[in-house]
Each structure stands twice: as structure tokens, then as C-alpha cells.
C-alpha positions in Angstrom: -59.2 -36.4 112.7 -58.6 -34.0 115.6 -55.4 -32.6 113.3 -57.2 -32.4 110.6 -60.0 -30.1 112.2 -57.2 -27.8 113.6 -55.9 -27.5 110.4 -59.7 -26.1 108.8 -60.1 -24.0 111.9 -56.5 -22.3 111.0 -57.4 -22.2 107.3 -60.7 -20.4 108.3 -59.2 -18.0 110.9 -56.6 -17.3 108.3 -58.7 -16.4 105.3 -61.6 -14.3 107.4 -58.6 -12.0 107.2 -58.2 -12.0 103.7 -61.6 -11.5 102.2 -62.2 -11.2 98.3 -63.2 -7.5 97.3 -67.2 -7.9 96.3 -67.5 -7.7 92.7 -63.4 -8.6 91.9 -63.1 -11.8 89.5 -59.5 -12.3 89.4 -58.4 -14.0 86.0 -55.3 -16.4 85.8 -53.2 -15.2 83.1 -49.6 -15.9 81.7 -48.5 -16.6 84.8 -50.2 -15.3 87.8 -52.7 -12.4 88.3 -52.5 -8.7 88.1 -55.0 -5.9 89.4 -54.6 -3.0 91.5 -52.7 -3.5 94.5 -55.5 -3.0 97.0 -57.5 -5.5 95.3 -55.1 -8.7 95.9 -54.6 -9.5 99.3 -57.4 -11.7 99.0 -56.0 -13.3 96.1 -52.3 -13.8 96.8 -53.0 -15.0 100.3 -55.1 -17.9 98.1 -52.0 -18.7 96.0 -50.4 -18.6 99.1 -52.6 -21.6 100.4 -52.7 -23.2 96.5 -48.7 -23.3 96.5 -48.1 -24.7 99.8 -51.1 -27.2 98.7 -48.6 -28.0 95.6 -45.4 -27.7 97.6 -46.7 -31.1 99.7 -48.2 -33.0 97.0 -44.7 -32.7 95.1 -42.6 -32.7 98.4 -40.1 -30.0 96.9 -40.6 -26.2 97.4 -42.8 -23.6 94.9 -42.1 -20.3 94.7 -44.4 -16.7 94.3 -43.1 -13.4 93.4 -45.0 -10.3 94.2 -44.8 -8.6 91.0 -46.6 -7.1 88.0 -43.7 -6.7 85.9 -44.1 -3.8 83.1 -47.4 -2.3 84.7 -47.6 0.7 86.4 -46.4 1.2 90.1 -50.3 1.1 91.6 -50.7 -2.2 90.0 -49.6 -5.5 91.4 -49.5 -9.1 90.7 -48.6 -12.7 92.1 -46.9 -15.0 89.7 -46.6 -19.0 90.7 -43.7 -21.2 90.0 -42.9 -25.3 90.1 -40.3 -26.7 92.0 -38.7 -27.3 88.6 -38.4 -23.2 88.5 -40.9 -23.0 85.9 -44.4 -21.7 85.4 -47.0 -23.1 87.3 -48.4 -26.2 84.9 -51.3 -25.3 83.5 -53.3 -28.3 84.8 -53.2 -26.1 88.2 -54.6 -23.0 86.5 -58.2 -23.9 87.0 -57.4 -24.8 90.5 -56.0 -21.1 90.8 -59.1 -19.5 89.7 -61.7 -21.4 91.6 -59.4 -20.2 95.0 -59.2 -16.6 93.7 -62.4 -16.3 92.6 -64.6 -17.9 95.8 -66.9 -15.3 97.0 -66.9 -15.8 100.6 -64.8 -17.4 103.4 -67.2 -20.4 103.3 -67.0 -20.8 99.2 -63.0 -20.3 99.4 -62.9 -23.6 102.0 -65.2 -25.7 99.5 -62.9 -25.2 96.4 -60.0 -25.6 98.6 -61.8 -29.1 99.7 -62.7 -29.7 96.1 -58.8 -29.2 95.2 -57.9 -31.5 97.1 -60.0 -34.4 96.3 -59.5 -33.5 92.8 -56.0 -33.9 93.6 -56.2 -36.8 95.9 -54.3 -35.3 98.8 -54.8 -36.3 102.4 -54.2 -32.8 105.0 -52.3 -32.8 107.3 -49.5 -35.2 105.4 -48.1 -38.3 107.2 -45.7 -37.1 109.1 -43.4 -40.6 108.5 -40.6 -38.9 106.6 -38.7 -35.7 106.6 -40.6 -33.5 104.5 -39.4 -30.7 101.7 -42.2 -28.7 101.2 -41.8 -25.2 102.0 -42.7 -22.1 100.1 -39.9 -19.6 98.8 -41.7 -15.7 98.4 -39.9 -13.1 97.1 -41.3 -9.6 95.7 -40.2 -6.1 93.6 -39.7 -2.9 94.6 -43.9 -1.7 94.3 -44.8 -0.1 97.7 -47.5 -2.6 97.9 -45.2 -5.6 97.4 -44.4 -6.3 101.2 -47.4 -6.6 102.2 -48.9 -8.6 99.6 -45.7 -10.9 100.2 -47.0 -11.2 103.8 -50.3 -12.4 102.8 -48.8 -15.2 100.4 -47.1 -16.0 103.8 -49.9 -16.6 105.9 -51.5 -18.3 103.3 -48.9 -21.1 103.4 -48.3 -21.0 107.1 -51.8 -22.1 107.4 -51.5 -25.4 106.4 -48.3 -25.4 108.3 -45.7 -25.3 105.3 -42.7 -23.1 105.9 -42.0 -20.4 104.0 -38.6 -18.8 103.0 -38.8 -14.7 102.8 -36.2 -14.1 100.3 -37.0 -10.5 99.8 -36.3 -8.1 97.2 -35.4 -10.4 93.9 -35.9 -10.3 90.3 -38.8 -12.6 88.8 -36.2 -14.8 86.8 -33.9 -14.8 90.4 -37.1 -16.3 92.6 -37.4 -18.5 89.3 -33.7 -20.0 89.5 -33.4 -20.0 93.4 -36.5 -22.7 93.5 -34.8 -24.5 90.9 -31.2 -24.7 91.9 -31.5 -25.1 96.0 -30.9 -27.8 97.4 -33.4 -28.9 100.6 -32.9 -28.3 103.4 -30.3 -25.6 101.8 -30.8 -21.8 101.6 -30.6 -19.5 98.7 -27.8 -17.8 98.9 -27.9 -14.6 95.6 -24.3 -14.3 95.2 -24.4 -18.3 93.7 -26.8 -16.9 91.1 -24.4 -13.6 90.4 -21.3 -16.1 90.3 -22.8 -18.5 87.9 -23.7 -16.0 85.4 -20.6 -14.1 85.7 -18.5 -16.7 85.6 -20.1 -18.2 82.2 -20.0 -15.0 80.6 -16.1 -15.2 81.6 -15.4 -17.9 80.0 -17.4 -17.7 76.6 -15.3 -14.1 76.2 -12.4 -15.0 77.5 -11.4 -15.8 74.3 -13.4 -14.2 71.3 -14.2 -15.5 67.7 -12.7 -14.4 64.9 -14.3 -12.9 61.5 -17.3 -12.1 60.3 -19.2 -8.5 59.4 -23.1 -8.9 59.3 -24.8 -10.9 56.8 -26.9 -8.5 54.2 -30.1 -7.7 55.1 -31.5 -10.1 52.2 -31.1 -13.1 53.8 -27.5 -13.2 54.3 -25.1 -16.3 54.1 -25.5 -20.0 55.2 -24.6 -21.3 58.2 -21.8 -23.1 56.9 -20.4 -19.6 55.8 -20.5 -18.1 59.5 -19.7 -20.2 61.8 -17.2 -19.6 63.8 -14.3 -22.3 64.7 -11.2 -19.9 64.3 -10.0 -18.1 67.7 -8.3 -14.8 68.8 -7.5 -12.9 72.0 -10.2 -11.0 73.4 -10.4 -7.6 71.7 -8.6 -5.1 74.1 -11.8 -2.5 74.2 -14.1 -3.2 76.5 -17.9 -3.4 75.4 -20.0 -0.3 76.7 -23.7 -0.6 76.9 -26.4 1.9 78.8 -28.9 0.3 80.4 -32.4 1.8 81.3 -33.3 -0.6 84.2 -37.2 1.0 84.4 -36.9 2.3 87.9 -37.3 -1.4 89.3 -35.8 -4.3 90.9 -33.2 -4.7 87.9 -30.9 -2.1 88.7 -29.8 -3.0 92.3 -29.4 -6.8 90.8 -27.3 -5.4 87.7 -25.1 -3.3 89.6 -24.0 -6.1 91.4 -23.4 -8.6 88.5 -21.9 -5.6 86.4 -19.4 -5.5 89.1 -18.5 -9.1 88.5 -17.8 -8.7 85.1 -15.9 -5.9 84.6 -12.9 -7.5 84.2 -14.2 -9.6 81.3 -14.4 -6.4 79.3 -18.0 -5.2 80.2 -19.0 -1.7 81.4 -22.5 -0.9 82.1 -23.8 2.5 82.8 -27.3 2.4 84.6 -29.9 4.7 84.0 -33.5 4.9 86.0 -32.5 3.5 88.9 -35.1 4.0 90.8 -35.2 8.0 90.9 -38.3 8.0 88.5 -41.6 6.2 88.3 -41.6 2.4 87.9 -42.1 2.1 84.2 -42.6 5.4 83.9 -42.3 6.2 80.4 -39.3 3.9 80.5 -38.3 0.2 80.9 -38.9 -2.6 77.7 -42.2 -2.2 77.6 -42.7 1.5 76.7 -39.6 1.5 74.3 -40.8 -1.6 72.5 -44.2 0.0 71.7 -43.8 3.6 71.7 -40.0 3.3 69.8 -39.2 6.4 71.9 -36.2 7.0 73.9 -36.9 6.3 77.4 -36.6 8.9 80.2 -32.8 9.4 81.7 -31.7 8.7 77.6 -32.9 11.6 75.8 -29.4 13.2 75.4 -28.2 9.8 74.0 -25.9 10.4 71.0 -26.1 8.8 67.7 -25.3 5.1 68.1 -25.0 4.8 71.7 -25.6 0.8 72.7 -28.6 1.0 74.7 -31.2 -1.8 76.0 -34.1 -1.1 78.4 -35.2 -4.0 80.9 -38.6 -4.1 82.2 -40.0 -3.6 85.8 -38.9 -7.2 87.4 -36.0 -8.2 85.1 -37.8 -10.7 82.8 -37.7 -8.9 79.4 -35.0 -6.8 77.4 -34.7 -5.5 74.2 -32.1 -3.4 73.0 -31.9 0.3 71.1 -29.6 2.3 69.3 -30.7 6.0 69.8 -31.2 7.4 66.1 -31.9 11.6 65.5 -34.3 13.5 67.9 -36.4 10.8 70.0 -36.7 8.2 67.3 -34.5 4.8 67.7 -33.1 1.6 65.9 -35.0 -0.9 67.9 -33.8 -4.7 68.4 -36.7 -6.9 69.7 -37.1 -10.0 71.1 -37.4 -11.0 67.4 -33.9 -10.5 66.7 -32.5 -11.6 70.3 -33.8 -14.5 69.0 -32.0 -14.8 65.8 -29.1 -13.8 67.6 -29.1 -16.5 70.1 -30.0 -19.0 67.3 -26.8 -18.0 65.3 -24.6 -17.9 68.8 -25.9 -21.4 69.1 -24.9 -22.7 65.5 -21.8 -20.8 65.6 -20.5 -22.7 69.2 -22.1 -26.0 67.6 -20.5 -25.9 64.5 -17.0 -27.6 65.5 -18.9 -30.4 67.3 -18.7 -34.1 65.9 -21.6 -34.7 63.6 -23.2 -37.0 66.4 -23.4 -34.7 68.8 -24.5 -31.6 67.0 -27.5 -30.2 68.8 -31.1 -30.0 66.9 -31.7 -26.5 67.4 -35.2 -24.9 67.2 -37.0 -21.7 67.7 -40.5 -20.7 68.5 -42.4 -18.0 67.9 -45.9 -16.7 68.1 -47.8 -15.3 65.0 -46.7 -11.7 65.9 -42.8 -12.3 64.9 -42.4 -10.3 62.2 -42.2 -12.4 59.0 -38.8 -11.2 58.1 -37.4 -12.8 61.1 -38.6 -15.6 60.2 -37.2 -15.9 57.1 -34.0 -15.5 58.3 -34.5 -18.3 60.8 -35.4 -20.4 58.1 -33.8 -19.4 55.1 -30.3 -18.0 55.9 -29.6 -20.2 59.1 -31.9 -23.1 58.0 -33.9 -24.0 61.6 -36.9 -25.2 61.9 -39.4 -23.0 63.6 -42.4 -23.7 65.4 -45.4 -21.6 66.0 -47.5 -21.4 69.3 -50.8 -19.5 70.5 -49.6 -16.2 72.3 -48.4 -16.5 75.7 -44.8 -17.3 77.5 -45.9 -20.4 78.4 -46.8 -22.2 75.1 -43.5 -20.9 73.8 -41.6 -22.2 77.1 -43.5 -25.7 76.6 -42.6 -26.5 72.5 -39.2 -25.0 73.1 -38.7 -28.3 75.2 -38.8 -30.4 71.9 -35.7 -29.7 70.9 -31.7 -30.5 71.7 -31.4 -26.4 72.2 -34.8 -24.7 71.9 -35.1 -20.9 71.5 -37.9 -18.7 72.1 -38.7 -14.6 72.5 -41.6 -12.9 72.3 -41.0 -9.4 70.2 -41.4 -7.7 73.6 -38.1 -9.0 74.7 -39.5 -12.2 76.9 -37.5 -15.5 76.2 -34.8 -18.0 76.8 -32.7 -20.6 75.2 -33.4 -24.1 76.8 -31.1 -27.3 76.8 -32.1 -30.7 77.1 -30.9 -32.2 79.9 -30.2 -35.7 77.8 -28.5 -33.5 75.6 -26.5 -31.9 78.1 -25.3 -35.2 79.7 -24.5 -36.4 76.3 -22.0 -33.0 76.1 -20.6 -33.6 79.4 -19.7 -36.9 78.7 -17.7 -35.8 75.4 -16.3 -33.1 76.8 -14.9 -34.7 79.8 -13.6 -37.7 77.7 -11.9 -35.4 75.4 -9.8 -33.5 78.5 -9.1 -36.9 79.6 -7.4 -38.4 76.1 -3.7 -37.8 74.9 -5.0 -37.1 71.2 -3.6 -33.8 70.2 -5.6 -33.7 67.1 -6.6 -30.1 66.8 -9.7 -31.1 65.5 -10.6 -33.0 68.7 -9.4 -30.4 70.7 -11.7 -27.4 68.8 -14.4 -29.9 69.4 -13.9 -29.9 73.1 -13.8 -26.5 73.5 -17.3 -26.4 72.0 -18.7 -28.6 74.1 -17.4 -26.3 76.8 -18.4 -23.1 75.0 -22.2 -24.9 74.9 -22.1 -26.2 78.6 -21.3 -22.6 79.5 -23.8 -21.1 77.7 -26.1 -23.5 79.3 -25.1 -21.9 82.4 -25.5 -18.3 81.3 -29.0 -18.3 79.9 -31.4 -18.8 82.8 -33.0 -22.4 81.9 -36.5 -21.8 84.2 -37.7 -18.0 82.3 -36.8 -15.1 80.5 -34.0 -13.4 82.5 -32.8 -10.1 81.4 -29.9 -9.9 83.0 -28.7 -13.6 81.9 -30.2 -12.1 78.1 -27.9 -9.2 78.4 -24.9 -11.0 78.7 -25.7 -13.6 76.4 -26.0 -10.8 73.5 -22.6 -9.0 74.8 -21.0 -12.6 74.1 -22.8 -13.0 70.5 -22.0 -9.7 69.6 -18.6 -9.6 71.0 -17.3 -13.2 69.7 -18.1 -12.1 66.0 -16.5 -8.5 66.6 -20.2 -6.7 65.7 -21.6 -3.9 66.9 -25.7 -2.9 67.9 -25.9 -1.8 64.3 -24.3 -4.8 62.4 -26.6 -6.6 64.6 -29.6 -4.8 63.1 -28.2 -5.3 59.5 -28.8 -8.9 59.5 -32.5 -8.8 58.2 -34.9 -5.9 57.4 -38.1 -5.9 59.3 -41.3 -5.7 57.2 -43.7 -2.9 58.3 -46.6 -3.6 60.4 -49.6 -2.4 62.0 -51.2 -3.8 65.1 -54.9 -2.6 66.1 -58.1 -3.0 67.8 -61.4 -3.6 66.9 -64.5 -3.9 69.5 -67.2 -6.1 68.7 -70.2 -7.0 70.7 -69.3 -10.7 71.8 -65.2 -11.7 71.4 -66.2 -15.2 71.6 -67.9 -15.3 68.1 -64.4 -15.5 66.9 -62.5 -18.8 67.5 -59.3 -19.3 65.9 -57.1 -22.6 64.8 -53.4 -23.2 63.7 -51.4 -20.9 66.6 -53.8 -18.2 66.3 -53.3 -17.8 62.6 -56.4 -18.6 61.0 -60.3 -18.0 61.7 -62.0 -20.9 62.6 -65.5 -19.4 62.8 -67.1 -17.1 61.6 -66.5 -19.5 58.4 -67.1 -16.4 56.3 -64.0 -14.3 58.0 -60.8 -16.3 57.2 -61.3 -16.3 53.3 -62.3 -12.4 53.0 -58.7 -11.8 55.2 -57.0 -14.4 52.5 -58.6 -12.1 50.0 -57.3 -8.7 51.4 -54.0 -10.5 52.4 -53.4 -11.4 48.6 -53.6 -7.9 47.3 -51.0 -6.8 49.8 -47.5 -7.2 48.2 -46.0 -9.1 51.1 -49.0 -9.1 53.0 -49.7 -11.3 56.3 -52.2 -10.8 58.7 -54.5 -12.1 61.3 -56.9 -11.3 64.2 -57.1 -13.0 67.8 -60.0 -12.2 70.3 -58.6 -10.6 73.4 -58.4 -12.7 76.4 -60.4 -10.3 79.2 -62.1 -7.6 76.6 -64.5 -7.5 73.9 -61.8 -6.6 71.3 -60.2 -8.2 68.1 -56.8 -7.8 68.4 -55.4 -7.3 64.6 -52.1 -7.7 63.4 -51.0 -6.9 59.5 -47.8 -6.5 57.8 -46.7 -6.0 54.0 -44.4 -4.6 51.9 -44.3 -0.6 53.0 -46.2 1.1 56.0 -48.5 2.4 53.6 -49.7 -1.2 52.7 -49.5 -2.6 56.5 -51.8 0.4 57.5 -54.1 -0.1 54.7 -54.1 -4.0 55.2 -55.0 -3.8 58.7 -57.3 -1.2 58.3 -59.1 -3.5 55.9 -59.1 -6.8 58.4 -60.8 -4.3 60.8 -63.7 -3.4 58.9 -64.0 -7.4 57.9 -63.9 -8.0 61.5 -66.7 -5.9 62.1 -69.1 -7.2 59.0 -68.4 -10.6 60.0 -68.2 -10.8 63.7 -70.7 -7.9 65.3 -68.2 -5.1 65.2 -69.4 -2.2 67.1 
């Protein structure tokens, strides 16, 4: 009882130093909280408490990363990481909101007590065995980040849970560290770089033969485009210009690039910290504005380029055109290229070991991308509600699950059970005396898939690892970014918003692709879509403000614009538009 009272006193005393600003109501988003940095100390302190409790419950380390990703520098945020390295389990998001939104210290302590009761947790924990609890804390380059990281440390320490300050890391590095650092060991950043660089070198050490880009009307079927023959690595290195968004990705990519030069990758880094974080640069700017980022205005046509975001969990690729324009290769195209690479690598495997490959998209994926995946590659496509946490969960249903949002956030997940089977096959093949070339090719394909599972971050989207994946895929086929862009043509699209009096009147179904209420709205949208050549449209309420988000695509930009305008008018008519 005495120790419990001491814990209560310590938590109360610590909480008094981190009072919530009056009127501020933080709301848990896809992976945590974001707001103007001065509003966040109480939220981050309480997240420190939450992740300490989570760690004690699971007897395993958890993680906290201080970042606001692609937001401007005055903003900040906090992302929460499970012991698996994945995002905080959805069942605990309500606990996070209860703590974060408590109006006073006493209300916070009451919410804390309710959390313990709901989860059946007794504090302090029994000391009968050695605890593996701990909280790893990292942050990005924002000036406010070190102070917020300290708030997280104080929150965890108030419960007596050890914290590990990992300093400046990308968000994906923090996820990787939590998942891959064994209890009692310390995270070594060199291990992260070595694993990615080693897997990259293995995958490009002998490049694949053959193959120009498939035609944009759908292209060859997988049987025609699989790559099993091998040729020496091309002597010409891959050159790529990288916009680092003036964020944490710059120093980390520089360290990784030094390890990949010998394997034929030459990177030129731009926006490495000399300008404003995410200011007219970065993946979000390039993907939305479709303009060259600052620092690359002078890039000539056909320069191969890519952009990271502020915490290096997103990436998009592009080729400069005339003026400020560009050809964008977004997350939809990365998913298609990743799927093609996985199909290539698996083609030589025996039938019983060929993985079930699946792709996960949201309704925002361009219809041409979906058609390429389902018709040209003959892969199943699952659609989930918007939000990377939904895509990540659905990708676990496949032996190899691929997901990317159009903004460039995504990864390739390998099922542990499938990797075990693959390792056993490769080991058996390595020990066999059989010189059958078919078996040899199959074993080599197995090794390549295992290397790919190490190259691609298995916990969260990671711009650095996806950069290497794209280079591997292009290098093995001898493709340029223009070849990649030619595998299909995007349908023209338009996104817009319509203000409404109350966004809650719109309820969606079928992964946000259909409107369930108001009942008259979906039939009206269906009629508008039917009149537009290759038309598709959907609406969904915003999660944070009284607006309805509208997406439309059609055969021409004029048709897409007209369809979006008509659907906006239908929202106003049936859902109380302003």
C-alpha cells in the first residue's frame, strides 16, 4: 500500500508540471497526436505515462517518437509504438484520448485509474522477476522536439519505467529499434544501416536480364514478365537526386548512402537542413502541388529524383519536365513496382512455395493502378478505409502484403510463417548435392525474397528502405523512371471539399466508397458517375472538421472536374451543405 501511495504522489507531482492548456482537446489520429508545439507538453507527458503502462503490461519495450512528419516546423506531434514495432494497438487509442483530454491533474489521475482497472493492471508491478519494461524515445529535427522528448521521459519515469533516449532518428528507425532490439541490449544505429545496405547489395549484386516497360494499356501478364535469367550488374551506377525536406532523413540517408556506393548507388542530397522543414519541399509538397521542390528548380528534364517527408516515413519519385512541372511516381506506382518485383523474385520458386501476394489500397488509389494490379499482374486487391493503420492490418492477411497510400507511405510485409518455410527451403537447397539448374534458380529466388524481407522495414513505412527497394526493382529490370512511369496511365482525378453544417450526417460503408446515409445521396452519386466516361467518385466526412472530402476521376480532366463539381452539389443538396 505504501509503495502504491508513493507512486500516486510521484505521478501527481509530475503531472502538475504538465498542465493541459484550457480549451485544447487533442484527438488521436492515425498514429498519435499533432498540434502547434506549445500546446503539446501535457499530451506528450501523458503519452509517456500511457506507453510506460503498456510496457509494464506486456513486459516489453514500447516506443515514442516526437515528430509531426510532413507538417510545418511550428507544429509537432507524438507517435506511439508497440513492442512489435507497429503502431499502438487500436484498442488503446481510447485510453490515450482519455488521458490526453483530461482537463485537470485530478481528472488525469482518475483517467489513469480507469485505465488500470479496465486493463486489469496492478501497480507497482511484482518485482519477483526481472522486468523487460522500458520506453525508447526518439525525435526529429524540430526545435521543439528535445523538450517534448523530455516530457515523454518524465511521464514514463513517474511510473518507475526505464527510458532509453535514442536522440535524433527517423520515425521508421524508432519503430525498427523497438522491434529489433533484444531485452537488455542497446539499440545500435549501425545495425539498421548495415541490414539495409547488406540486403540492397545482395539484391543488386547480379541484376536481372531483359524487359522494357509493359505498355500502358495493361501490359504483359506475369508469366511473360518474370525474371529468372541473370546477368552481371550493369557497370553504370544508379544516380538519384533526393529532396530530404530539410528534415531528419538527410543525415540518416547520408550515412546509408555511404554504405551503398560500392553497390552502384550514387545519391545527391538536396534540402539537407539549410531551409525550412517541409517548406516548399518534401514528399507531401511534391505529391500535392505537383511542382519541383525548392533546391531542384534547375534540375534538367529526365533527372531521376525523389522526395522524403520530414520524418522520412514517406517517399515519392518524380522526373522533372519543362518549367516547374514534373512526372510524379506516387505511392500507387510504388505499390505496383513492389508487386512486380515480388512476382519476379517468386517466379522461380516451386509451386508449393510460391507466396500469396496481395495489395491493399484505399479508395483514393487511382483506378488505373488498381486495373494494372488486378488485370496485368493478376493480384488480389483489398480496399480499406483511409489511414495507414487500416492498410497495415489488412496486409497481414497475405504471405506478402503490399500497401501504399498515394502519398508514398507504405511497405511490404512478409508473414513470419512464410519466411520460416522459405528459410527452411533455402537451407535445404544449400545443403543438397543436386546440381539441377531449376533447383539452383529456385534457391537463389528464395534467398532474394529473404533479402527483400530485410531490405523493407517490416514495422512501418520507411522512406530510406523504400528508396532502396525502388532502385533494386529498376536496376534488376534495367528500367529508368520513365520506363516505370509507362506501365500504366493514371486516370485524371480531382479532389475537393464541401463545407457542411454537420459532417456526422454522412455515414459511409464499403471502405468509404459508398454512402449509407443520407439514403438519397448514394443513388444520386451513382447517376452522376454513370454519365461520366470511366467515372468513379466517392465522398467521406473529415475526421476533424465539418467538411466532406470529395474524390472524382474520369477519362479526361474536364470530365473529372465536372464530376467532382456535380458530386459537391449533391452533397450540399442531401447533406446540408453550406
